[in-house]
C-alpha positions in Angstrom: 95.7 83.8 91.1 93.8 86.6 89.8 95.9 88.8 86.8 95.6 92.5 85.7 96.0 93.0 82.3 98.7 95.9 81.0 97.7 98.7 80.8 100.2 100.5 77.3 102.6 103.6 78.1 99.6 105.9 75.6 96.7 104.7 77.4 98.9 104.9 80.9 99.9 109.0 80.2 96.6 109.8 79.0 94.1 108.6 80.6 96.2 107.8 84.1 98.2 109.9 85.4 96.1 112.9 85.8 93.4 110.8 87.5 96.3 108.7 90.5 98.7 112.7 89.8 97.0 113.4 93.4 97.7 109.4 94.8 100.4 109.3 93.7 101.6 113.0 95.0 99.9 111.5 98.4 102.2 107.9 98.6 105.3 109.6 97.3 105.4 112.2 101.1 103.7 109.8 103.1 104.9 106.8 103.4 108.3 107.4 100.5 107.9 105.6 97.6 110.5 105.5 95.1 107.9 108.1 92.3 110.2 106.3 88.9 108.7 103.2 89.5 105.0 104.7 90.4 104.3 106.8 87.6 105.9 103.4 84.7 103.0 102.6 83.7 105.1 98.7 83.3 103.6 98.8 87.3 100.2 99.4 86.4 97.4 97.2 85.1 94.3 96.9 84.8 92.4 94.7 88.2 88.4 94.7 87.7 88.4 97.4 85.0 90.4 99.7 87.7 94.3 100.9 87.9 96.4 99.1 90.6 99.7 98.5 91.1 101.2 95.2 90.6 104.9 95.7 91.4 106.6 97.4 93.7 109.8 95.6 94.7 110.7 95.1 97.6 109.3 98.4 100.0 106.1 97.7 102.5 105.4 101.5 102.8 109.0 102.4 104.0 109.5 98.2 106.3 111.4 95.9 105.6 109.8 92.6 104.7 111.1 90.5 106.1 110.7 92.0 110.0 107.1 92.0 109.1 105.3 89.2 110.0 101.6 88.2 107.3 
């Protein structure tokens, strides 16, 4: 399994947050995702050179994971 590389806090604050601001607003408003988790650099990483959310707990866009059949 490929692993995302961590994004240092200062880099996340200066380079990532300004670019993903509208995305964060959309995810928070549309899916009720937790703003605190989405703006923490330790929940993000670089995968194939792009910033990605790497950990979001047990939230699957408002659905309980136990109720989602894969």
